[in-house]
N, C-alpha and C positions, 0 to 999 in steps of 0.2 A: 498500349493504348490505356487511357485512364477515363474514369467516369467522375465528373465534377458536379458538386451541388453548390450553386451560388444563391445569394439573396441580393436582389437589386432593389435599392431604396430610391423612391421618388418622393416628391412633396405629398402626393396623394395616397400612395400605397407602397407595400413591399411585395416583390414578385419573385417567387422561387423559379430558378432556371437550372435545368439539367443539361450538361454538355458532355459529349464524348470527344476526346482530343488526345493527340500524341504527347503534348507537354503543356505546362502552365500558360505560356504566352499564347499559344494557339487557342487554348480554352477561353482566356479572357477576351481575345479577339472575336471568338465565335459567339460570346454572349451578346455583343453589339449586333452581330449579323442576325441572330435569332430574334432579338427585340425589334429590329427594323422590319423583319418579315412578318412578325405577329401584329404589331401595332401600325395603324395607318398614319399616325402623327409621330413626330420625333419626341421622345420622352425627355424630360428634364431630370436626368439621373444625378442623384446626390452622392450615392455610394454603391460600390459593388463589392460584396464580401464573399470570399471563398469559405464555405463551411465544411465541406468534406471532399476528399479525393480518394478514390479507390482504384486499384489495378483491376482491369477487366480480364477475367479468366473465363472459365466456363459459364459463370453467371455472376452478376453484380446488380445492385439496386439500392435505392434510397426509399425511406418512408418519409412522406411529407405530411405532417399533421398541421392542418391550418390553425388549430388552436395554439400551436407553438410559435406561429408567426405573429409578431407584434405589429399591429397596424399603426401607421403614422397618424398623429392627431394634431 
């Protein structure tokens, strides 16, 4: 099992998404599932970027610094 950190870019903003999945394909598919569950409307997604992938062992995590995320203008 792996822990993935994605950045989803829309016209309005960039959204960090964290996914736990068995492989890359399932992780990308789960990004769509999680976005559909979180937002009431369908997002106009421009890009989905995989930033980090870590093997889950006894512990794993990511630091998300909002100042590191460049907002779309």
